[in-house]
C-alpha positions in Angstrom: -18.2 -31.5 9.8 -15.0 -29.7 10.1 -12.0 -29.4 7.7 -9.7 -31.0 10.2 -11.6 -34.3 10.4 -10.9 -37.6 8.9 -14.3 -37.8 7.3 -13.8 -34.5 5.5 -10.2 -35.2 4.5 -10.6 -38.8 3.2 -14.3 -39.0 2.2 -16.3 -35.8 1.7 -13.7 -33.7 0.0 -12.2 -36.2 -2.4 -15.7 -37.3 -3.5 -16.8 -33.7 -3.9 -13.6 -32.9 -5.9 -14.1 -35.9 -8.1 -17.7 -35.1 -8.9 -16.9 -31.4 -9.5 -14.2 -32.0 -12.1 -16.1 -34.9 -13.6 -19.1 -32.6 -14.3 -19.5 -30.3 -17.3 -18.5 -26.8 -16.6 -22.0 -25.4 -16.6 -23.0 -27.9 -13.9 -20.1 -27.2 -11.5 -21.8 -24.5 -9.5 -24.7 -27.0 -8.9 -22.3 -29.6 -7.7 -20.6 -27.1 -5.4 -24.0 -25.9 -4.1 -25.3 -29.4 -3.4 -22.0 -30.5 -1.8 -22.2 -27.4 0.4 -25.7 -28.3 1.5 -24.5 -31.8 2.3 -21.6 -30.4 4.3 -23.9 -28.2 6.3 -26.5 -30.9 6.8 -23.9 -33.2 8.3 -24.0 -31.3 11.5 -27.4 -29.4 11.4 -29.8 -30.9 8.9 -32.8 -28.8 10.3 -31.1 -25.5 9.9 -30.3 -26.1 6.3 -33.9 -24.8 5.7 -33.0 -21.6 7.4 -30.0 -21.1 5.1 -32.1 -21.9 2.1 -34.7 -19.4 3.1 -32.1 -16.8 3.5 -30.7 -17.6 0.1 -34.0 -17.5 -1.7 -35.1 -14.3 0.2 -32.0 -12.3 -0.7 -31.9 -13.6 -4.2 -35.4 -12.3 -4.9 -34.9 -9.1 -2.9 -31.8 -8.4 -5.0 -33.8 -8.9 -8.2 -36.6 -6.5 -7.1 -34.1 -3.9 -5.7 -32.4 -3.9 -9.1 -35.7 -3.7 -10.9 -36.9 -0.7 -8.9 -33.6 0.9 -8.2 -34.6 4.0 -10.2 -37.6 4.4 -7.7 -35.6 5.2 -4.6 -38.5 4.9 -2.2 -39.5 1.4 -3.4 -35.9 0.3 -3.5 -35.4 1.5 0.1 -38.4 -0.4 1.2 -37.2 -3.5 -0.4 -33.7 -3.1 1.1 -35.3 -2.5 4.5 -37.3 -5.7 4.1 -34.1 -7.7 3.3 -32.3 -6.2 6.3 -35.2 -6.9 8.7 -35.5 -10.5 7.6 -31.8 -11.2 7.9 -31.3 -9.4 11.2 -34.5 -11.0 12.6 -33.1 -14.4 12.0 -29.8 -13.6 13.5 -31.2 -11.9 16.5 -33.8 -14.6 17.2 -31.5 -17.6 16.9 -28.4 -16.1 18.4 -29.6 -13.6 20.9 -33.1 -14.4 22.1 -32.0 -16.0 25.3 -29.5 -13.2 26.0 -32.4 -10.7 25.7 -34.7 -12.8 27.9 -32.1 -13.3 30.6 -31.4 -9.6 30.8 -35.1 -8.6 30.7 -35.9 -11.2 33.5 -33.0 -9.8 35.6 -33.9 -6.1 35.0 -37.6 -6.4 35.8 -37.9 -9.5 38.0 -39.9 -11.3 35.3 -39.6 -15.0 34.6 -39.9 -15.5 30.8 -38.8 -19.1 30.0 -35.7 -19.3 27.9 -35.8 -20.8 24.4 -32.6 -22.8 24.5 -32.2 -22.7 20.8 -29.2 -24.4 19.2 -27.1 -21.8 17.4 -27.1 -22.4 13.6 -23.5 -22.8 12.7 -22.1 -20.0 10.6 -25.3 -17.8 10.8 -23.2 -14.8 11.8 -21.1 -15.2 8.6 -23.7 -16.1 5.9 -26.1 -13.5 7.3 -23.6 -10.7 6.8 -22.8 -12.0 3.3 -26.4 -12.0 2.2 -27.0 -8.5 3.7 -24.0 -7.2 1.9 -25.4 -8.5 -1.4 -28.7 -6.6 -1.0 -26.9 -3.4 0.1 -24.5 -3.6 -2.9 -27.3 -4.1 -5.4 -29.1 -1.1 -3.9 -25.9 1.0 -4.1 -25.1 -0.2 -7.7 -21.8 -1.7 -6.5 -22.7 -5.3 -7.7 -24.6 -6.8 -10.5 -27.7 -8.7 -9.6 -27.4 -12.5 -9.7 -29.3 -14.0 -12.7 -29.0 -17.6 -11.7 -30.2 -18.8 -8.3 -27.9 -21.8 -8.3 -24.8 -19.5 -8.8 -26.1 -17.3 -5.9 -26.8 -20.4 -3.8 -23.3 -21.6 -4.4 -22.0 -18.2 -3.2 -24.1 -18.2 0.0 -23.6 -21.9 0.9 -20.1 -22.4 -0.4 -18.6 -24.8 2.1 -15.0 -23.6 2.2 -16.1 -20.4 3.9 -19.7 -21.2 5.1 -18.9 -21.9 8.7 -16.4 -19.3 9.8 -15.6 -17.0 6.9 -13.9 -15.1 5.5 -16.9 -12.9 4.9 -17.0 -12.8 1.1 -18.9 -10.1 -0.8 -20.8 -11.2 -3.9 -19.2 -8.5 -6.0 -15.7 -10.0 -5.3 -16.7 -13.5 -6.6 -19.5 -12.9 -9.0 -17.4 -13.0 -12.2 -15.5 -16.1 -10.9 -18.8 -17.9 -10.2 -19.9 -17.3 -13.8 -16.6 -17.5 -15.8 -13.8 -19.1 -13.7 -11.2 -21.2 -15.5 -9.7 -23.7 -13.1 -6.0 -24.4 -13.7 -3.3 -26.7 -12.3 -1.2 -23.9 -10.9 -4.1 -22.5 -8.9 -5.0 -26.0 -7.8 -1.6 -26.8 -6.5 -1.4 -23.5 -4.7 -4.7 -24.4 -3.0 -3.4 -27.8 -1.9 -0.3 -26.2 -0.4 -2.4 -23.5 1.4 -4.9 -26.0 2.7 -2.2 -28.3 4.1 -0.3 -25.5 5.8 -3.6 -24.4 7.4 -4.3 -28.0 8.4 -0.9 -28.3 10.1 -1.3 -25.0 11.8 -4.7 -26.1 13.2 -4.0 -29.7 14.1 -0.4 -29.7 15.2 -0.2 -26.2 16.7 -3.6 -24.7 17.6 -5.1 -27.9 19.1 -2.0 -28.6 21.2 -1.6 -25.1 22.6 -5.3 -25.0 23.1 -5.1 -28.2 25.2 -2.6 -26.5 27.4 -5.0 -23.5 27.9 -7.8 -25.9 28.7 -5.7 -27.6 31.3 -4.7 -24.4 33.0 -8.3 -23.0 32.8 -9.6 -26.2 34.4 -7.1 -26.2 37.2 -7.8 -25.1 40.8 -7.4 -21.3 40.7 -6.0 -21.4 44.3 -3.1 -23.5 43.0 -2.3 -21.4 40.0 0.8 -19.2 40.0 1.4 -15.9 38.3 3.5 -17.7 35.8 0.8 -20.2 35.1 -1.9 -17.6 34.6 0.2 -15.6 32.1 1.2 -18.8 30.3 -2.4 -19.8 30.0 -3.6 -16.6 28.5 -0.6 -16.5 26.1 -1.6 -20.0 25.1 -5.2 -18.9 24.5 -4.0 -15.9 22.4 -1.9 -18.2 20.3 -4.7 -20.7 20.0 -7.3 -18.3 18.8 -5.0 -16.8 16.2 -3.7 -20.1 14.9 -7.1 -21.7 15.0 -9.0 -18.9 13.2 -6.2 -18.1 10.7 -5.8 -21.8 10.0 -9.5 -22.0 9.1 -9.0 -19.1 6.8 -6.0 -20.7 5.2 -7.9 -23.9 4.6 -10.9 -22.0 3.2 -8.7 -20.0 0.8 -6.9 -23.2 -0.2 -10.2 -25.1 -0.8 -11.6 -22.2 -2.9 -8.5 -22.2 -5.0 -9.0 -25.9 -5.8 -12.4 -24.9 -7.2 -10.9 -22.0 -9.2 -12.2 -19.3 -6.8 -10.0 -16.6 -5.2 -10.9 -15.3 -1.7 -9.4 -12.2 -0.1 -6.9 -12.7 2.7 -8.4 -12.7 6.2 -5.3 -12.4 8.4 -1.9 -10.6 7.9 0.2 -11.5 11.0 -1.6 -9.3 13.5 0.8 -10.1 16.3 3.6 -8.1 14.6 1.5 -4.9 14.8 2.9 -1.7 16.4 -0.5 -0.2 17.3 -4.0 -1.5 18.0 -5.2 0.4 14.9 -2.7 -1.7 12.9 -3.7 -4.9 14.7 -7.3 -4.5 13.5 -6.2 -3.9 10.0 -4.5 -7.3 10.1 -7.0 -9.3 12.3 -10.2 -10.8 10.7 -9.8 -8.4 7.8 -13.1 -9.4 6.1 -15.1 -8.5 9.3 -13.3 -5.1 9.6 -14.0 -4.3 6.0 -17.7 -5.2 6.4 -18.2 -2.9 9.4 -16.2 -0.2 7.7 -18.2 -0.3 4.5 -21.7 -1.0 5.8 -21.7 0.7 9.2 -18.8 3.2 9.8 -18.8 5.0 6.4 -22.6 5.1 6.0 -22.8 6.7 9.5 -20.4 9.4 8.4 -17.1 7.9 9.3 -14.7 10.7 10.3 -16.2 13.3 7.9 -18.7 14.9 10.3 -16.4 16.1 13.1 -14.6 14.5 16.0 -17.6 14.0 18.2 -19.5 12.1 15.5 -16.4 10.1 14.7 -16.2 8.9 18.3 -19.9 8.0 18.2 -19.4 6.0 15.0 -16.4 4.2 16.5 -18.5 3.4 19.6 -21.4 2.0 17.4 -19.0 -0.1 15.3 -17.2 -1.6 18.2 -20.3 -2.2 20.3 -21.7 -4.1 17.3 -18.4 -5.9 16.7 -18.4 -7.2 20.3 -22.1 -8.1 20.1 -21.5 -9.9 16.8 -19.1 -12.3 18.5 -21.5 -13.7 21.0 -24.6 -13.3 23.2 -22.8 -12.4 26.4 -21.7 -9.2 28.1 -18.1 -10.1 28.0 -18.0 -9.8 24.2 -19.6 -6.4 24.4 -17.0 -5.4 27.0 -14.3 -6.8 24.7 -15.6 -4.6 21.9 -15.8 -1.5 24.0 -12.3 -2.1 25.4 -10.9 -1.8 21.8 -13.3 1.1 21.2 -11.6 3.1 24.0 -8.1 2.2 22.9 -8.8 3.1 19.2 -10.3 6.4 20.3 -7.2 7.2 22.3 -4.9 6.2 19.4 -6.9 8.5 17.1 -6.7 11.4 19.6 -3.0 11.3 20.6 -1.5 7.8 21.1 -0.6 7.1 17.5 1.5 10.2 17.4 3.1 9.3 20.7 3.8 5.7 19.6 5.8 6.9 16.6 8.3 8.4 19.0 8.9 5.1 20.8 11.3 2.4 19.7 9.5 -0.4 17.7 10.2 -3.0 20.4 8.1 -1.0 22.9 5.3 -0.5 20.4 5.2 -4.3 20.0 5.1 -4.8 23.7 2.3 -2.2 24.0 0.2 -4.1 21.4 0.8 -7.6 22.8 0.0 -6.6 26.3 -3.2 -4.9 25.4 -4.3 -7.7 23.1 -3.5 -10.3 25.7 -5.7 -8.5 28.3 -8.4 -8.4 25.6 -8.3 -12.2 25.3 -9.0 -12.5 29.0 -12.2 -10.4 28.4 -13.0 -12.7 25.4 -12.4 -16.0 27.1 -14.4 -15.5 30.4 -18.1 -15.0 30.2 -18.2 -15.1 34.0 -16.9 -11.8 35.3 -16.2 -13.3 38.7 -13.9 -15.9 37.2 -12.4 -13.2 35.0 -11.6 -11.1 38.0 -10.1 -14.0 39.9 -7.9 -14.9 36.9 -6.7 -11.4 36.5 -5.9 -11.1 40.2 -3.6 -14.1 39.9 -2.0 -12.7 36.7 -1.2 -9.5 38.5 0.3 -10.9 41.6 -2.4 -12.2 44.0 -0.7 -15.6 44.0 2.8 -17.1 44.2 5.1 -16.0 41.4 5.6 -19.6 40.2 5.3 -23.2 41.4 6.7 -26.6 40.4 3.6 -27.6 38.3 3.7 -24.5 36.2 7.4 -24.6 35.7 7.0 -28.2 34.5 4.2 -27.1 32.1 6.4 -24.3 30.7 9.4 -26.5 30.2 7.3 -29.3 28.8 5.7 -27.0 26.2 8.7 -24.8 25.4 9.1 -26.1 21.9 5.4 -25.9 21.3 5.4 -22.2 22.3 8.4 -21.5 20.1 6.7 -23.2 17.1 3.5 -21.2 17.7 5.4 -17.9 18.0 7.2 -18.6 14.7 3.9 -19.6 13.0 2.4 -16.2 14.2 5.1 -14.3 12.3 6.1 -14.0 8.6 9.0 -16.3 9.3 6.9 -19.4 8.5 5.7 -18.0 5.1 9.2 -16.9 4.3 10.5 -20.5 4.8 7.5 -21.8 2.8 8.3 -19.6 -0.1 11.9 -20.9 -0.2 10.5 -24.4 -0.4 8.7 -23.5 -3.6 12.1 -23.4 -5.4 12.5 -27.1 -4.7 10.2 -29.5 -6.6 11.4 -32.2 -4.1 11.2 -30.4 -0.7 7.8 -28.8 -1.2 5.8 -32.0 -1.9 7.8 -33.7 0.8 7.0 -31.0 3.3 3.3 -31.0 2.4 3.1 -34.8 2.6 4.9 -34.8 6.0 2.4 -32.2 7.4 -0.5 -34.2 6.1 0.7 -37.5 7.6 1.5 -35.9 11.0 -1.8 -34.1 11.1 -3.6 -37.3 10.2 -1.8 -39.1 13.0 -2.9 -36.4 15.5 -6.5 -36.6 14.3 -6.5 -40.4 14.7 -5.2 -40.2 18.2 -6.9 -37.1 19.5 -10.5 -36.1 20.3 -9.7 -32.4 21.0 -10.4 -30.7 17.7 -12.6 -27.5 18.2 -12.8 -24.5 15.9 -13.2 -21.6 18.2 -15.1 -19.3 15.8 -17.8 -22.0 15.0 -19.7 -20.7 18.1 -19.8 -17.2 16.7 
């Protein structure tokens, strides 16, 4: 089940909301937990056992780590046990075929592949449960006393599938003592509907253009068409993922829970360093706090800093998928960030802002090519077209550009603070704001009734 589906919008969520607010306050986490299990089971009923196992395992690991925290050796063994269990599940279900393929290729062996279905959201909830055990060990979070509250944290359907990655310490007090209110609820409704419109009206349609260009005959593609396609993909992946985060944050608000922001208009950045402070913020914070800083960060000399950056970005790429293109994508940013730390950031400050923006957008756009193509042969062919090994333009691509000009403009605007600025102005009108929200909901519903193209790109990660 996805947020941008008719079943969720007009059946699952209204029923869940009704049961939640009908229940006594002390039972609301139970309602949220059971609803989250039902949400997950809608698509993958078998893998609900995996998530329950992860929940129970980390709950008891946290209890024992807290109990023996004064005995460092025992606490470390318990923490190591929690890490091994979580990482083993992630590596087995997400990467086992990747390892088998590469072992077979390297040694000429013929191990059969497992062909396991990827448990939806495993990359996200595994990182959450690992952060819980680590924070208990460090003394940064209080241990969960109630397994239902902890289960609601792990399985919470607003962010279960594709984040943001929420640390237990950030929501522990809210889970135990939140006081839902009408103002927070209406903010949540507005945030959810904005995300829904961004996803259904913009991301899906610009994504359909990318799919059309990607599926076309490469020999018939022009330079214009190739650049247009990759720009469309860059817009789609931002609008799609940030829309999910908007909807997740909005849904959580409706249940009285505040999540941290996950995106902050990354396409307005003036360096790649800034871009990664604005893109998928929760993942960046996770790798910073649980990998980069524990490895020494930049405190142990320049050489060690470069090694730590390499490790973080190798893991970041690998986290995104079991394919070499994702690792290459991570290392691509690794090299750029090393260069920026060495001299580029200082050089960029001397350049007019417009050129800094162009620098970021060009490098990020190239990165989306690495991200989109698992087949390096297809990637090379596409890049050759982009950089001139094809006619500059043709009638088909001109037609596509003109036919989608308004869509591109709308997507560009939605990728900048302009959209939120206009939305804030609407809050001063008790007539315009509800009318705007109702219009977006009606138009989004019409799109969902009429269209079968409705993916969430980060579901496969």
